[in-house]
C-alpha positions in Angstrom: -52.1 72.6 -90.4 -54.9 73.4 -87.7 -52.2 75.1 -85.4 -51.3 77.4 -88.7 -55.1 78.0 -89.1 -55.3 79.2 -85.7 -52.2 81.2 -86.1 -53.4 83.0 -89.1 -57.0 84.0 -87.2 -54.7 85.3 -84.2 -52.8 87.3 -86.6 -55.5 88.6 -88.4 -57.2 89.4 -85.2 -54.4 91.4 -83.9 -54.5 93.4 -87.4 -58.1 94.1 -87.0 -57.5 95.5 -83.3 -54.7 97.6 -85.0 -56.7 99.2 -87.3 -59.5 99.6 -84.9 -57.8 101.1 -82.1 -56.2 103.3 -84.4 -59.2 104.7 -86.0 -60.7 105.1 -82.6 -58.1 107.3 -81.0 -56.9 109.2 -84.0 -60.4 109.8 -85.7 -62.9 109.3 -83.1 -62.0 110.7 -80.3 -59.8 113.6 -81.6 -62.9 114.7 -84.0 -65.9 114.4 -81.4 -67.2 111.1 -83.4 -68.4 108.7 -81.0 -69.7 104.9 -81.8 -72.4 103.0 -80.8 -72.1 100.0 -78.6 -69.6 99.4 -75.9 -67.2 101.6 -78.1 -69.6 104.7 -78.0 -69.8 103.7 -74.0 -66.4 103.6 -73.5 -65.9 107.3 -75.4 -68.9 108.5 -73.0 -67.0 107.6 -70.1 -63.7 109.1 -71.1 -65.5 112.4 -72.1 -67.7 112.7 -69.0 -65.5 111.2 -66.2 -62.1 111.0 -67.9 -62.1 107.4 -67.1 -59.3 105.6 -68.9 -60.6 103.7 -72.2 -58.2 100.8 -72.2 -59.2 99.9 -68.5 -63.0 100.5 -69.1 -62.6 98.3 -72.3 -61.3 95.6 -70.5 -63.6 95.7 -67.5 -66.8 95.8 -69.5 -65.8 93.4 -72.3 -64.6 90.7 -69.9 -67.8 90.4 -68.4 -69.7 90.5 -71.5 -67.5 87.9 -73.0 -67.6 85.4 -69.8 -71.2 85.7 -70.2 -71.1 84.6 -74.1 -68.8 81.9 -73.4 -71.9 79.9 -72.4 -73.1 80.3 -75.7 -70.4 80.2 -78.3 -67.5 78.3 -76.7 -63.8 78.5 -75.8 -62.5 79.0 -79.1 -64.7 82.1 -79.5 -63.8 83.3 -76.2 -60.4 82.7 -76.4 -60.3 84.8 -79.9 -62.3 87.4 -78.5 -60.2 88.1 -75.2 -57.0 88.6 -77.9 -59.3 90.9 -79.5 -59.8 92.9 -76.3 -56.5 92.9 -74.7 -55.0 93.7 -78.2 -57.3 96.8 -78.4 -56.6 97.8 -75.0 -52.7 97.5 -75.7 -53.0 99.4 -79.1 -55.1 102.1 -78.0 -53.2 102.9 -74.9 -49.8 102.6 -77.1 -51.5 105.4 -79.8 -52.7 107.7 -76.8 -49.0 107.6 -75.4 -47.8 108.7 -78.7 -50.2 111.2 -79.3 -52.5 111.8 -82.6 -50.8 110.5 -85.7 -53.4 112.5 -87.8 -54.2 116.3 -87.5 -57.5 117.3 -86.8 -59.1 117.8 -90.3 -61.4 120.6 -91.1 -63.8 118.6 -93.3 -66.4 116.3 -91.0 -67.5 114.6 -93.9 -64.1 113.2 -94.8 -63.6 112.4 -91.1 -66.6 110.7 -90.5 -65.8 108.4 -93.7 -62.8 107.8 -92.6 -63.9 107.0 -89.1 -66.5 104.6 -90.6 -64.3 102.8 -92.6 -61.5 102.3 -90.0 -64.0 100.7 -87.1 -65.5 98.7 -90.1 -62.5 97.4 -91.7 -61.2 96.6 -88.0 -64.1 95.2 -86.4 -64.8 93.5 -89.7 -61.4 91.7 -90.0 -62.0 90.4 -85.8 -65.3 89.0 -86.8 -64.8 87.3 -90.0 -62.0 85.2 -87.8 -64.4 84.0 -85.1 -64.1 86.6 -82.4 -66.1 89.2 -81.0 -64.3 93.0 -81.5 -65.9 94.1 -78.1 -68.2 93.3 -75.5 -71.0 94.6 -77.5 -70.7 92.3 -80.4 -71.0 89.0 -78.0 -74.0 90.8 -76.1 -75.6 91.2 -79.7 -75.2 87.8 -80.3 -76.6 86.5 -77.1 -79.7 88.9 -77.1 -80.3 87.3 -80.6 -79.7 83.9 -79.6 -82.4 84.1 -76.9 -84.8 86.7 -78.3 -87.0 86.9 -81.5 -85.1 89.8 -82.7 -82.2 89.6 -85.3 -79.0 90.7 -85.0 -79.0 93.7 -86.8 -82.0 95.2 -84.8 -80.1 94.4 -81.4 -76.8 96.5 -82.8 -79.5 99.4 -84.0 -81.1 99.5 -80.3 -77.7 99.6 -78.5 -76.2 102.1 -81.0 -79.0 104.8 -81.0 -79.4 104.4 -77.1 -75.6 105.1 -76.7 -75.5 108.0 -79.3 -78.5 109.6 -77.4 -76.9 109.4 -74.1 -74.0 110.7 -75.9 -75.5 114.0 -76.3 -74.6 114.8 -73.0 -71.0 115.6 -74.0 -71.7 116.2 -78.2 -73.8 118.4 -79.7 -76.7 117.8 -82.5 -74.3 118.1 -85.1 -71.8 115.8 -83.8 -74.4 113.1 -83.1 -75.7 113.5 -86.8 -72.0 112.8 -88.3 -71.5 109.7 -85.6 -74.8 107.9 -87.2 -73.4 108.5 -90.4 -70.1 106.8 -89.5 -72.0 104.2 -87.5 -73.7 103.4 -90.5 -70.5 103.5 -92.9 -68.7 100.9 -90.2 -71.8 99.1 -90.2 -71.9 98.3 -93.8 -68.3 97.6 -94.3 -68.5 95.1 -91.4 -71.0 93.3 -93.4 -69.3 93.4 -96.6 -66.2 92.3 -95.0 -67.7 89.5 -93.1 -69.9 88.0 -96.1 -67.1 88.8 -98.9 -66.5 85.5 -100.6 -67.9 83.3 -98.0 -69.4 81.0 -100.4 -65.7 79.7 -101.6 -64.7 80.0 -97.8 -67.3 77.5 -97.1 -66.4 75.4 -100.3 -62.9 75.1 -99.2 
């Protein structure tokens, strides 16, 4: 039974990584919509220095997840490594295939879709006991060792990365990115907390 539970979590983590990487490549990267946290930092590195997102993701996330291992244990680390490696692999696949969604004329629609894809992907991963990226692990650690709640930690990181992103994006693009980050955050909260009372009873 325990093996079946682990397998279910891993399958859902892979699904979340697939959805997340699809949204980041086909919506965020193709339409100049950035993210906060490590995802936003990766997009910043890609656009400024053409650093391969998949490689940078592995390096940054691995370092942060090793740090988080001390606080959250072995299972969290294993699941998070699976999420990190699968995101990088799926992103590389989408990058080699090329855009599957044409560049849309409506920034409003792109922003909503971006927020939903990122939110659903990250939400599924976090709900199944993993960090979707190093920023999730870092936010959990900072929240644990300081008086800041996890929402404030995310907000500080997101705003900082988005402000740095002004080096390659316009104020107009950052405005829509802030909306996308807000949508993804609310989606993550909804998925993570949905029906949680029933899950606890089971």
